[in-house]
Backbone atoms as SQL, in Angstrom:
CREATE TABLE atoms (id INTEGER PRIMARY KEY, chain TEXT, resi INTEGER, resn TEXT, atom TEXT, x REAL, y REAL, z REAL);
INSERT INTO atoms VALUES
  (1, 'A', 1, 'MET', 'N', 9.216, -20.459, -1.300),
  (2, 'A', 1, 'MET', 'CA', 8.832, -21.417, -2.405),
  (3, 'A', 1, 'MET', 'C', 8.281, -22.628, -1.931),
  (4, 'A', 2, 'ASP', 'N', 7.146, -23.135, -2.626),
  (5, 'A', 2, 'ASP', 'CA', 6.454, -24.138, -2.664),
  (6, 'A', 2, 'ASP', 'C', 6.708, -25.283, -3.881),
  (7, 'A', 3, 'GLY', 'N', 7.696, -26.052, -3.212),
  (8, 'A', 3, 'GLY', 'CA', 8.306, -26.994, -4.363),
  (9, 'A', 3, 'GLY', 'C', 9.318, -26.318, -4.967),
  (10, 'A', 4, 'ARG', 'N', 8.967, -26.143, -6.427),
  (11, 'A', 4, 'ARG', 'CA', 9.769, -25.456, -7.195),
  (12, 'A', 4, 'ARG', 'C', 9.243, -24.128, -7.818),
  (13, 'A', 5, 'VAL', 'N', 8.118, -23.717, -7.208),
  (14, 'A', 5, 'VAL', 'CA', 7.324, -22.627, -7.671),
  (15, 'A', 5, 'VAL', 'C', 7.413, -21.302, -6.701),
  (16, 'A', 6, 'LEU', 'N', 7.754, -20.251, -6.906),
  (17, 'A', 6, 'LEU', 'CA', 7.731, -19.015, -6.194),
  (18, 'A', 6, 'LEU', 'C', 6.463, -18.713, -5.797),
  (19, 'A', 7, 'ILE', 'N', 6.124, -18.559, -4.373),
  (20, 'A', 7, 'ILE', 'CA', 4.818, -17.999, -3.898),
  (21, 'A', 7, 'ILE', 'C', 4.881, -16.615, -3.504),
  (22, 'A', 8, 'VAL', 'N', 4.176, -15.857, -3.950),
  (23, 'A', 8, 'VAL', 'CA', 4.014, -14.568, -3.404),
  (24, 'A', 8, 'VAL', 'C', 3.007, -14.409, -2.208),
  (25, 'A', 9, 'ARG', 'N', 3.604, -14.012, -1.046),
  (26, 'A', 9, 'ARG', 'CA', 2.989, -14.025, 0.141),
  (27, 'A', 9, 'ARG', 'C', 2.781, -12.737, 0.739),
  (28, 'A', 10, 'LYS', 'N', 3.363, -11.721, 0.171),
  (29, 'A', 10, 'LYS', 'CA', 3.437, -10.490, 0.864),
  (30, 'A', 10, 'LYS', 'C', 3.965, -9.362, -0.124),
  (31, 'A', 11, 'ILE', 'N', 3.352, -8.016, -0.299),
  (32, 'A', 11, 'ILE', 'CA', 3.659, -6.969, -1.053),
  (33, 'A', 11, 'ILE', 'C', 3.864, -5.907, -0.491),
  (34, 'A', 12, 'SER', 'N', 5.133, -5.153, -0.343),
  (35, 'A', 12, 'SER', 'CA', 5.564, -4.135, 0.454),
  (36, 'A', 12, 'SER', 'C', 5.572, -2.948, -0.810),
  (37, 'A', 13, 'LEU', 'N', 5.062, -1.779, -0.376),
  (38, 'A', 13, 'LEU', 'CA', 4.747, -0.614, -1.031),
  (39, 'A', 13, 'LEU', 'C', 5.403, 0.760, -0.557),
  (40, 'A', 14, 'THR', 'N', 5.995, 1.552, -1.120),
  (41, 'A', 14, 'THR', 'CA', 6.065, 2.746, -0.464),
  (42, 'A', 14, 'THR', 'C', 5.980, 3.805, -1.445),
  (43, 'A', 15, 'TYR', 'N', 4.711, 4.495, -0.932),
  (44, 'A', 15, 'TYR', 'CA', 4.465, 5.824, -1.797),
  (45, 'A', 15, 'TYR', 'C', 5.211, 7.038, -1.328),
  (46, 'A', 16, 'ARG', 'N', 6.126, 7.507, -2.135),
  (47, 'A', 16, 'ARG', 'CA', 6.929, 8.950, -2.025),
  (48, 'A', 16, 'ARG', 'C', 6.067, 9.934, -2.600),
  (49, 'A', 17, 'ILE', 'N', 5.873, 10.688, -1.896),
  (50, 'A', 17, 'ILE', 'CA', 5.157, 12.046, -2.598),
  (51, 'A', 17, 'ILE', 'C', 5.823, 13.347, -2.075),
  (52, 'A', 18, 'SER', 'N', 5.985, 14.107, -3.176),
  (53, 'A', 18, 'SER', 'CA', 6.431, 15.408, -3.022),
  (54, 'A', 18, 'SER', 'C', 5.451, 16.836, -3.048),
  (55, 'A', 19, 'GLY', 'N', 5.868, 17.757, -2.558),
  (56, 'A', 19, 'GLY', 'CA', 5.185, 18.888, -2.810),
  (57, 'A', 19, 'GLY', 'C', 3.887, 19.069, -1.974),
  (58, 'A', 20, 'VAL', 'N', 3.588, 18.297, -0.738),
  (59, 'A', 20, 'VAL', 'CA', 2.554, 18.356, 0.062),
  (60, 'A', 20, 'VAL', 'C', 2.714, 19.305, 1.042),
  (61, 'A', 21, 'PRO', 'N', 1.894, 20.272, 1.016),
  (62, 'A', 21, 'PRO', 'CA', 2.189, 21.313, 2.015),
  (63, 'A', 21, 'PRO', 'C', 1.522, 20.927, 3.351),
  (64, 'A', 22, 'ALA', 'N', 2.327, 21.277, 4.360),
  (65, 'A', 22, 'ALA', 'CA', 1.876, 20.898, 5.712),
  (66, 'A', 22, 'ALA', 'C', 0.620, 20.785, 6.069),
  (67, 'A', 23, 'ASP', 'N', -0.309, 21.724, 5.665),
  (68, 'A', 23, 'ASP', 'CA', -1.660, 21.777, 6.118),
  (69, 'A', 23, 'ASP', 'C', -2.443, 20.591, 5.330),
  (70, 'A', 24, 'LYS', 'N', -1.951, 19.878, 4.309),
  (71, 'A', 24, 'LYS', 'CA', -2.473, 18.797, 3.422),
  (72, 'A', 24, 'LYS', 'C', -2.000, 17.410, 3.916),
  (73, 'A', 25, 'LYS', 'N', -1.061, 17.361, 4.813),
  (74, 'A', 25, 'LYS', 'CA', -0.447, 16.339, 5.286),
  (75, 'A', 25, 'LYS', 'C', -1.407, 15.241, 5.933),
  (76, 'A', 26, 'GLU', 'N', -2.158, 15.522, 6.745),
  (77, 'A', 26, 'GLU', 'CA', -3.149, 14.799, 7.492),
  (78, 'A', 26, 'GLU', 'C', -4.248, 14.318, 6.584),
  (79, 'A', 27, 'ALA', 'N', -4.439, 14.981, 5.744),
  (80, 'A', 27, 'ALA', 'CA', -5.452, 14.505, 4.607),
  (81, 'A', 27, 'ALA', 'C', -4.761, 13.274, 3.748),
  (82, 'A', 28, 'ALA', 'N', -3.485, 13.521, 3.390),
  (83, 'A', 28, 'ALA', 'CA', -2.802, 12.348, 2.630),
  (84, 'A', 28, 'ALA', 'C', -2.887, 11.231, 3.469),
  (85, 'A', 29, 'GLU', 'N', -2.574, 11.287, 4.774),
  (86, 'A', 29, 'GLU', 'CA', -2.456, 10.162, 5.742),
  (87, 'A', 29, 'GLU', 'C', -3.602, 9.468, 5.685),
  (88, 'A', 30, 'ARG', 'N', -4.966, 10.333, 5.836),
  (89, 'A', 30, 'ARG', 'CA', -5.927, 9.749, 5.915),
  (90, 'A', 30, 'ARG', 'C', -6.539, 8.851, 4.711),
  (91, 'A', 31, 'VAL', 'N', -6.301, 9.330, 3.647),
  (92, 'A', 31, 'VAL', 'CA', -6.419, 8.529, 2.174),
  (93, 'A', 31, 'VAL', 'C', -5.551, 7.153, 2.197),
  (94, 'A', 32, 'HIS', 'N', -4.134, 7.454, 2.407),
  (95, 'A', 32, 'HIS', 'CA', -3.421, 6.575, 2.537),
  (96, 'A', 32, 'HIS', 'C', -3.923, 5.310, 3.538),
  (97, 'A', 33, 'ALA', 'N', -4.446, 5.557, 4.565),
  (98, 'A', 33, 'ALA', 'CA', -4.835, 4.560, 5.561),
  (99, 'A', 33, 'ALA', 'C', -6.029, 3.992, 5.043),
  (100, 'A', 34, 'MET', 'N', -7.131, 4.383, 4.106),
  (101, 'A', 34, 'MET', 'CA', -8.045, 3.739, 3.639),
  (102, 'A', 34, 'MET', 'C', -8.126, 3.456, 2.121),
  (103, 'A', 35, 'HIS', 'N', -7.110, 3.716, 1.572),
  (104, 'A', 35, 'HIS', 'CA', -6.965, 3.624, -0.159),
  (105, 'A', 35, 'HIS', 'C', -6.934, 1.941, -0.579),
  (106, 'A', 36, 'ALA', 'N', -6.555, 1.142, 0.446),
  (107, 'A', 36, 'ALA', 'CA', -6.698, -0.240, -0.061),
  (108, 'A', 36, 'ALA', 'C', -8.043, -0.953, -0.053),
  (109, 'A', 37, 'ASP', 'N', -8.863, -0.231, 0.793),
  (110, 'A', 37, 'ASP', 'CA', -10.388, -0.644, 0.788),
  (111, 'A', 37, 'ASP', 'C', -10.921, -0.541, -0.470),
  (112, 'A', 38, 'TRP', 'N', -10.554, 0.572, -1.055),
  (113, 'A', 38, 'TRP', 'CA', -11.252, 0.890, -2.490),
  (114, 'A', 38, 'TRP', 'C', -10.361, 0.493, -3.740),
  (115, 'A', 39, 'CYS', 'N', -9.111, -0.155, -3.583),
  (116, 'A', 39, 'CYS', 'CA', -8.394, -0.668, -4.541),
  (117, 'A', 39, 'CYS', 'C', -8.845, -2.028, -5.143),
  (118, 'A', 40, 'PRO', 'N', -9.335, -2.122, -6.395),
  (119, 'A', 40, 'PRO', 'CA', -9.496, -3.327, -6.849),
  (120, 'A', 40, 'PRO', 'C', -8.452, -4.472, -6.893),
  (121, 'A', 41, 'VAL', 'N', -7.175, -4.205, -7.238),
  (122, 'A', 41, 'VAL', 'CA', -6.277, -5.187, -6.890),
  (123, 'A', 41, 'VAL', 'C', -6.024, -5.332, -5.571),
  (124, 'A', 42, 'ALA', 'N', -5.919, -4.848, -4.515),
  (125, 'A', 42, 'ALA', 'CA', -5.671, -5.044, -3.306),
  (126, 'A', 42, 'ALA', 'C', -6.914, -5.776, -2.779),
  (127, 'A', 43, 'ARG', 'N', -8.086, -5.594, -3.150),
  (128, 'A', 43, 'ARG', 'CA', -9.272, -6.238, -2.876),
  (129, 'A', 43, 'ARG', 'C', -9.321, -7.875, -3.347),
  (130, 'A', 44, 'SER', 'N', -8.891, -7.797, -4.669),
  (131, 'A', 44, 'SER', 'CA', -8.854, -9.074, -5.262),
  (132, 'A', 44, 'SER', 'C', -7.752, -10.204, -4.633),
  (133, 'A', 45, 'ILE', 'N', -6.638, -9.649, -4.206),
  (134, 'A', 45, 'ILE', 'CA', -5.496, -10.713, -3.872),
  (135, 'A', 45, 'ILE', 'C', -5.514, -10.583, -2.145),
  (136, 'A', 46, 'SER', 'N', -6.296, -9.795, -1.550),
  (137, 'A', 46, 'SER', 'CA', -6.379, -10.006, -0.038),
  (138, 'A', 46, 'SER', 'C', -7.546, -10.888, 0.264),
  (139, 'A', 47, 'PRO', 'N', -7.463, -11.853, 1.313),
  (140, 'A', 47, 'PRO', 'CA', -6.219, -11.783, 2.275),
  (141, 'A', 47, 'PRO', 'C', -5.114, -12.796, 1.844),
  (142, 'A', 48, 'GLN', 'N', -5.136, -13.696, 0.572),
  (143, 'A', 48, 'GLN', 'CA', -4.057, -14.371, 0.391),
  (144, 'A', 48, 'GLN', 'C', -2.961, -13.887, 0.325),
  (145, 'A', 49, 'ILE', 'N', -2.716, -12.749, -0.027),
  (146, 'A', 49, 'ILE', 'CA', -1.324, -11.943, -0.187),
  (147, 'A', 49, 'ILE', 'C', -1.418, -10.615, 0.736),
  (148, 'A', 50, 'GLU', 'N', -0.688, -10.623, 1.586),
  (149, 'A', 50, 'GLU', 'CA', -0.642, -9.290, 2.431),
  (150, 'A', 50, 'GLU', 'C', -0.102, -8.069, 1.717),
  (151, 'A', 51, 'ILE', 'N', -0.543, -7.095, 1.986),
  (152, 'A', 51, 'ILE', 'CA', -0.231, -5.896, 1.463),
  (153, 'A', 51, 'ILE', 'C', 0.058, -4.834, 2.457),
  (154, 'A', 52, 'GLU', 'N', 1.248, -4.400, 2.391),
  (155, 'A', 52, 'GLU', 'CA', 1.916, -3.501, 3.184),
  (156, 'A', 52, 'GLU', 'C', 2.355, -2.275, 2.754),
  (157, 'A', 53, 'THR', 'N', 1.908, -1.006, 3.158),
  (158, 'A', 53, 'THR', 'CA', 2.087, 0.215, 2.668),
  (159, 'A', 53, 'THR', 'C', 2.843, 1.218, 3.672),
  (160, 'A', 54, 'LYS', 'N', 3.729, 2.153, 2.954),
  (161, 'A', 54, 'LYS', 'CA', 4.248, 3.211, 3.760),
  (162, 'A', 54, 'LYS', 'C', 4.117, 4.509, 3.072),
  (163, 'A', 55, 'LEU', 'N', 3.857, 5.504, 3.671),
  (164, 'A', 55, 'LEU', 'CA', 3.832, 7.031, 3.067),
  (165, 'A', 55, 'LEU', 'C', 5.020, 7.867, 3.441),
  (166, 'A', 56, 'GLU', 'N', 5.784, 8.123, 2.475),
  (167, 'A', 56, 'GLU', 'CA', 6.948, 8.783, 2.976),
  (168, 'A', 56, 'GLU', 'C', 6.721, 10.334, 2.125),
  (169, 'A', 57, 'TYR', 'N', 7.108, 11.334, 2.669),
  (170, 'A', 57, 'TYR', 'CA', 7.114, 12.733, 1.916),
  (171, 'A', 57, 'TYR', 'C', 8.490, 13.085, 1.678),
  (172, 'A', 58, 'VAL', 'N', 8.729, 13.344, 0.515),
  (173, 'A', 58, 'VAL', 'CA', 10.062, 13.576, -0.160),
  (174, 'A', 58, 'VAL', 'C', 10.151, 15.192, -0.444);
């Protein structure tokens, strides 16, 4: 908090995807590694707000 105002400094996201065949997981991980570079929201708030993402297969 900054005084009485809540300040967002970090956003943590977990992408949970299902039904990914074993031979497509490498492609999913490559896309996950670069998606923030092409996301308008991520590009608009970075670097002021840190964005952390994780990829989970369910």
